[in-house]
Each structure stands twice: as C-alpha cells, then as structure tokens.
C-alpha positions as CSV (number, residue, x, y, z in Angstrom):
1,M,2.6,14.3,8.4
2,S,-0.5,12.3,7.3
3,K,-3.5,14.2,5.9
4,A,-5.4,11.8,8.4
5,K,-4.3,14.1,11.1
6,K,-7.6,16.2,10.5
7,V,-9.8,14.2,12.6
8,V,-13.1,14.5,14.5
9,A,-13.1,15.2,18.2
10,S,-11.6,12.5,20.5
11,T,-13.7,10.6,22.9
12,L,-10.5,9.5,24.9
13,P,-10.7,9.7,28.6
14,Q,-10.2,13.0,30.4
15,G,-6.5,13.2,30.9
16,A,-5.5,11.1,27.9
17,P,-3.1,12.5,25.5
18,P,-4.4,14.2,22.3
19,L,-5.8,11.9,19.5
20,R,-2.9,10.6,17.4
21,H,-2.9,8.0,14.6
22,Y,0.1,5.8,13.5
23,L,-0.6,5.5,9.8
24,Q,3.1,5.7,8.5
25,F,6.5,5.9,10.0
26,S,6.8,9.5,9.7
27,D,3.8,10.3,11.8
28,F,6.2,10.2,14.7
29,S,9.3,12.4,15.6
30,T,12.8,11.2,16.3
31,E,12.2,12.1,20.0
32,E,9.1,10.1,20.0
33,Y,10.9,7.1,18.6
34,G,13.6,7.3,21.2
35,Y,10.9,7.0,23.8
36,L,9.0,4.2,22.2
37,L,12.1,2.1,21.7
38,Q,13.1,2.5,25.3
39,R,9.6,1.8,26.4
40,A,9.4,-1.4,24.5
41,A,12.6,-2.6,26.1
42,F,11.0,-1.9,29.6
43,I,7.8,-3.6,28.4
44,K,9.7,-6.6,27.0
45,Q,11.8,-7.0,30.2
46,K,8.6,-7.2,32.2
47,F,7.3,-9.9,29.9
48,K,10.5,-11.9,30.0
49,T,10.5,-11.8,33.9
50,F,6.8,-12.9,34.5
51,V,6.0,-9.2,36.0
52,R,2.6,-8.1,35.2
53,H,2.2,-4.8,33.2
54,Q,-1.7,-4.0,32.8
55,P,-1.9,-0.3,32.1
56,L,-4.8,-0.8,29.4
57,V,-7.3,-2.6,31.7
58,D,-10.9,-2.1,30.5
59,R,-9.5,-0.7,27.1
60,T,-10.6,-2.5,23.8
61,L,-8.7,-3.0,20.5
62,A,-10.6,-3.5,17.4
63,M,-8.8,-5.4,14.8
64,I,-9.8,-5.1,11.3
65,F,-8.0,-7.5,8.7
66,E,-8.6,-7.2,4.9
67,K,-5.4,-8.9,4.3
68,A,-4.9,-12.0,6.4
69,S,-1.9,-12.4,8.7
70,T,-0.5,-14.7,11.3
71,R,2.3,-12.6,13.0
72,T,0.1,-9.2,12.8
73,R,-3.0,-10.8,14.5
74,V,-0.9,-12.9,17.1
75,S,1.2,-9.9,18.1
76,F,-1.5,-7.4,18.5
77,E,-4.0,-9.7,20.2
78,A,-1.7,-11.3,22.7
79,G,0.0,-7.8,23.4
80,M,-3.4,-6.4,24.2
81,Y,-4.4,-9.1,26.4
82,Q,-1.1,-8.9,28.2
83,L,-1.6,-5.1,28.7
84,G,-4.8,-5.9,30.5
85,G,-7.3,-4.8,27.7
86,S,-9.6,-7.1,25.3
87,V,-9.9,-7.6,21.6
88,V,-12.5,-7.6,19.1
89,H,-11.3,-9.4,15.8
90,L,-12.8,-8.4,12.4
91,T,-12.2,-10.3,9.3
92,T,-13.3,-8.9,5.7
93,G,-16.7,-10.8,5.9
94,D,-17.4,-9.3,9.4
95,S,-16.4,-5.7,8.7
96,Q,-17.6,-5.0,5.1
97,L,-15.1,-2.0,5.3
98,G,-16.3,0.3,2.3
99,R,-18.7,-2.4,0.8
100,S,-22.1,-2.5,2.3
101,E,-21.2,0.5,4.4
102,P,-19.0,3.6,3.7
103,I,-15.6,3.5,5.3
104,E,-16.5,6.8,7.0
105,D,-19.5,5.1,8.8
106,S,-17.8,2.1,9.8
107,A,-15.0,4.3,11.4
108,K,-17.7,6.5,13.3
109,V,-19.4,3.3,14.6
110,I,-16.4,1.1,15.5
111,S,-14.5,4.2,17.2
112,R,-17.7,4.6,19.4
113,M,-17.5,1.2,20.8
114,T,-13.7,0.5,21.2
115,D,-10.6,2.7,22.3
116,I,-8.0,1.8,19.6
117,V,-8.3,0.4,16.1
118,M,-5.6,-1.5,14.1
119,I,-6.4,-2.1,10.4
120,R,-4.4,-4.1,7.8
121,T,-5.8,-3.5,4.4
122,Y,-4.7,-2.7,0.9
123,E,-4.7,1.0,-0.1
124,Q,-3.2,3.5,2.3
125,S,-6.1,6.0,1.3
126,K,-8.6,3.4,2.8
127,L,-6.7,3.7,6.2
128,E,-6.6,7.4,6.0
129,R,-10.3,7.8,5.4
130,F,-11.0,5.6,8.5
131,A,-8.8,7.6,10.6
132,E,-10.2,11.0,9.4
133,H,-13.6,9.8,10.8
134,S,-12.2,7.9,13.9
135,R,-12.7,9.1,17.5
136,V,-10.0,6.9,18.8
137,P,-6.3,6.1,17.6
138,V,-5.9,4.1,14.4
139,I,-2.8,2.0,13.7
140,N,-1.5,0.8,10.4
141,G,-1.0,-3.0,10.6
142,L,0.0,-3.0,6.9
143,T,-1.1,-1.2,3.6
144,N,0.3,-1.7,0.2
145,E,2.3,1.3,0.7
146,F,3.6,1.3,4.2
147,H,4.3,-1.2,7.1
148,P,5.5,0.9,10.0
149,C,4.9,-1.6,12.8
150,Q,7.4,-4.1,11.2
151,I,10.1,-1.5,10.6
152,L,9.6,-0.3,14.4
153,A,10.2,-3.9,15.3
154,D,13.3,-4.4,13.0
155,I,14.8,-1.1,14.4
156,F,14.3,-2.4,17.9
157,T,15.8,-5.7,17.2
158,Y,18.9,-4.2,15.6
159,I,19.4,-2.0,18.7
160,E,19.0,-5.1,21.1
161,H,21.7,-7.1,19.1
162,R,24.1,-4.1,18.0
163,G,23.2,-0.9,19.9
164,P,22.2,2.4,18.2
165,I,21.3,2.2,14.7
166,E,22.1,5.8,14.1
167,G,25.1,6.1,11.5
168,K,24.9,2.4,10.6
169,T,24.3,1.1,6.9
170,V,21.1,-0.9,6.1
171,A,20.9,-2.9,2.7
172,W,17.5,-3.6,1.4
173,V,17.5,-6.2,-1.2
174,G,14.5,-7.1,-3.5
175,D,11.1,-5.4,-4.1
176,G,10.6,-1.8,-3.7
177,N,7.4,-2.4,-1.6
178,N,5.7,-1.1,1.5
179,M,8.7,-2.3,3.5
180,A,11.3,-0.6,1.4
181,N,9.0,2.8,1.5
182,T,9.0,2.6,5.3
183,W,12.8,2.0,5.5
184,L,13.1,5.2,3.5
185,Q,11.3,7.2,6.1
186,A,13.1,5.4,9.1
187,A,16.5,6.2,7.6
188,A,15.6,10.0,7.3
189,L,14.2,10.2,10.8
190,L,16.7,8.0,12.8
191,G,20.0,8.9,11.0
192,F,21.1,5.7,9.4
193,H,22.2,5.1,5.8
194,L,20.0,3.1,3.5
195,R,21.2,1.2,0.4
196,V,18.2,0.0,-1.8
197,S,18.6,-2.6,-4.6
198,T,15.7,-3.7,-6.7
199,P,15.2,-5.1,-10.3
200,S,14.6,-2.5,-12.9
201,G,10.9,-1.8,-13.0
202,Y,10.5,-2.7,-9.3
203,E,12.1,0.6,-7.7
204,V,10.6,2.4,-4.7
205,N,8.1,4.9,-5.4
206,E,10.2,7.9,-4.1
207,V,7.1,10.2,-4.2
208,T,5.0,7.9,-2.0
209,A,7.9,7.0,0.4
210,A,9.6,10.4,0.8
211,A,6.9,13.0,0.4
212,P,5.8,13.3,4.1
213,L,9.5,14.1,5.0
214,S,10.9,15.8,2.0
215,V,13.5,13.0,2.1
216,G,16.8,13.7,0.3
217,S,19.3,11.6,-1.4
218,S,21.5,11.9,1.8
219,S,19.7,9.3,3.7
220,Y,19.7,6.6,1.1
221,K,21.1,5.6,-2.3
222,T,20.0,3.1,-4.8
223,Y,22.0,0.2,-6.4
224,S,21.5,-1.8,-9.6
225,D,23.8,-4.6,-8.1
226,P,22.8,-6.1,-4.8
227,M,26.2,-7.0,-3.8
228,E,27.2,-3.6,-4.1
229,A,24.4,-2.5,-1.7
230,C,25.4,-5.3,0.8
231,N,29.2,-4.5,0.6
232,G,30.1,-3.4,4.5
233,A,26.4,-3.2,5.5
234,D,25.4,-3.8,9.3
235,L,22.2,-5.1,8.3
236,V,20.8,-6.9,5.2
237,T,17.1,-7.3,5.1
238,T,14.6,-8.4,2.5
239,D,10.9,-9.7,1.8
240,V,9.0,-12.0,-0.5
241,W,9.3,-11.1,-4.2
242,T,5.4,-11.2,-4.6
243,S,3.5,-9.3,-1.9
244,M,-0.1,-10.1,-1.0
245,G,-2.3,-8.6,-3.8
246,Y,0.2,-9.3,-6.7
247,E,0.0,-13.0,-6.9
248,A,-0.9,-12.9,-10.7
249,E,2.7,-11.4,-11.3
250,N,4.3,-14.4,-9.4
251,E,6.1,-16.1,-12.4
252,V,7.1,-12.9,-13.9
253,R,8.6,-11.7,-10.7
254,R,10.6,-14.9,-9.9
255,K,12.5,-14.3,-13.3
256,A,13.0,-10.5,-12.6
257,F,14.2,-11.1,-9.0
258,A,16.5,-14.2,-9.7
259,A,19.7,-12.1,-8.9
260,W,18.2,-10.6,-5.7
261,C,18.2,-13.8,-3.5
262,V,20.0,-13.0,-0.4
263,D,22.7,-15.7,-0.2
264,R,26.0,-16.5,1.6
265,K,27.9,-14.3,-0.9
266,M,25.9,-11.2,-0.1
267,M,26.3,-11.9,3.6
268,A,30.1,-12.6,3.1
269,V,30.7,-9.1,1.7
270,A,28.7,-7.3,4.3
271,A,30.1,-6.2,7.7
272,P,31.8,-9.3,9.7
273,D,29.0,-8.8,12.4
274,A,26.0,-8.0,10.0
275,L,22.6,-9.2,10.9
276,F,20.0,-10.5,8.5
277,M,16.3,-9.9,8.7
278,H,13.1,-11.0,7.0
279,C,9.6,-9.8,8.0
280,L,8.2,-13.4,7.2
281,P,6.6,-15.3,5.8
282,A,9.9,-16.4,4.0
283,H,10.3,-18.6,0.9
284,R,13.7,-20.4,1.2
285,G,15.5,-20.5,-2.0
286,E,13.7,-17.4,-3.5
287,E,14.3,-14.2,-1.8
288,V,16.8,-15.6,0.7
289,E,19.0,-18.9,0.9
290,A,18.0,-21.4,3.8
291,E,21.7,-21.1,4.9
292,V,21.1,-17.4,5.5
293,I,17.7,-17.2,7.1
294,D,18.7,-20.2,9.5
295,G,22.2,-19.2,9.9
296,P,24.2,-17.6,12.7
297,Q,23.5,-13.9,11.4
298,S,19.7,-14.3,11.3
299,V,17.7,-12.7,13.9
300,V,14.3,-13.3,12.3
301,W,12.7,-15.0,15.3
302,D,13.6,-12.3,17.7
303,E,12.4,-9.7,14.9
304,A,9.1,-11.6,14.8
305,E,8.6,-11.7,18.6
306,N,9.6,-7.9,18.9
307,R,6.5,-7.0,17.0
308,M,4.5,-7.7,19.9
309,H,6.8,-5.7,22.3
310,V,6.9,-2.6,20.0
311,Q,3.1,-2.7,19.4
312,K,2.6,-2.9,23.1
313,A,4.6,0.1,23.6
314,L,2.8,1.9,20.7
315,M,-0.8,1.2,21.9
316,E,0.3,2.3,25.4
317,Y,1.6,5.5,24.1
318,L,-1.3,6.3,21.9
319,L,-3.8,5.9,24.7
320,L,-1.9,7.0,27.7
321,G,1.0,9.3,26.4
322,K,4.4,9.1,27.9
323,L,4.5,7.4,31.3
C-alpha cells in the first residue's frame, strides 16, 4: 500500500467511510475493484438513459493540474457536475504547488475547503506528500510513475466488450512508462496475463511498479519482439513514444521505437477478436497505424468516454463508500 496512507485526521462528514486515497492501482483490493467496475456500469447506464444520479450534491472537487490534459479535465469535471457536485480548477500558475508554498501547506489549506482532490503532476512523491497532509481523499490523475484511472477505464472497457478480463492476455507494446507500470499492478490484482514489449533501455521499472504488491513473474512476461508479445493476445494496447516531460528525447525515441508501431501485422497475430486500445492523444504513423486505431478492432473512443464513468464510481466510493 502507498506510504501516503499515514494521513492526518479526516474531516469527512459523520457516517462517511474512512479516509482513503487512490494514488496507484495497488491501493485497492481485488474485491474493491469488483465493486467499482459494477458500480461504473450502473452509473453509466443511468447516464445513457438520462436518469439523474446525484449522490454528491454540495461536494466540491479540487482539480490541480501541473500537467495539462484534455481527457482528464473533461472527464473529472463533467463527471463531478453530473454527480451533483461542483469543481474548482487549478492550473500550475494558480496552485504554485511546491513553489511559493510547500506542498504540505497547500494540502492542508485546499483539503479544508474542498471534499476531494484530483492531482495530475510529475513525480509520484509530490502526490504522496500532498496526500499525507490532506484531510480529504486524493486521486492520482496521472504522475510520471502511475496512471491508475486510465487503466481502470481500460479494464472496464474490455469487460464491456468481451466480458471478464481474468485469465485473458494483454500485450503492452511501447514505452515502459506510467501506463506499463500500472498494467503490471492490475495484472497481479485482477488475474490476467500481461506481456510487455519495449525497446532496449526503455523497460518497465519493476521496482517502482511491483514493489507495493511484491509482483512476481507469474503475472507478466517481457518480450524483445513485439510480434511475439502480440501473438494470441486478447488486448493490444500502447501509448505515445514520448510522454509529457520527455520531449527533449523525441528524436532519439523515434529511432529506438521504430519497430514498436502497432500495425496490422501485430493485430493479425493477436486473437481473432482482439481489441486495440490507446489512452490518447495518439500519433498515427508513430506508435500506431491509422488503419489500426481507426479500424474495427479499436475501442479507443469507448475507452476515452469510460474514463468519466469509472471516475464517477471512484469519487462516489471514496466519499460515500459502498452503496
């Protein structure tokens, strides 16, 4: 579990669940994910049938962005409004997180004025420091090390299209980044097989990804050949070759990752009903062929929408517990 679990006293309303944070995928149990995924389906059905679902009336979400985002902002902001709450949006210039004011002081102030906080930042340690001094739940909207909300949406999307993910095979092709780290944790918790293929020098940091769960090699395997990783896979997924904050490495990465573009050949060796996912934004012709991301096996638009639905379930759970 994350060290940020050692927190100050909660100021959540009487009857609310104990203070919890969601800083990486390993912060929740297998059973909790079972509930969250079912709850997300329930909430999405309400949304699709125009049935009002507003359990978070008078609750306020603070969103702190040190890394810009389209999907993270829209999904959290629209989701909170749909749940009946309100949103305070803070950018780097607004929050000055860790600059003119210590992170610890910002956490103490912001968590006295709002009910839940989402942070999208660089170092995981910055998020953990904030959570350690927050009196309300803190959610990881993305850090350099982890992206749990995205993987939660990806798994929900797979279940929507193909049923349970337990026992299935997921192929990760590309950078050993925050997404790959989080897939490693998800495989260990949810019982599917993960194949990771990255160029030499861009491997997953197993210490960072696996330490909270003592993840063994039984839940994942690494491949030097992306075609081999995709062979028979039920889901093939990737991300940009150069994540935010690493732009100076862009040209070097383009050369290193040239063989890791998910193309029709990779999808052809995957299972006949394999799905393709990408967390977006995508660069067609780099990490994925246009024919793949815009093709019949791609579910990237459902995947993007589902960020909102799983995050609604997550915020509801952190503030109200099981309903």
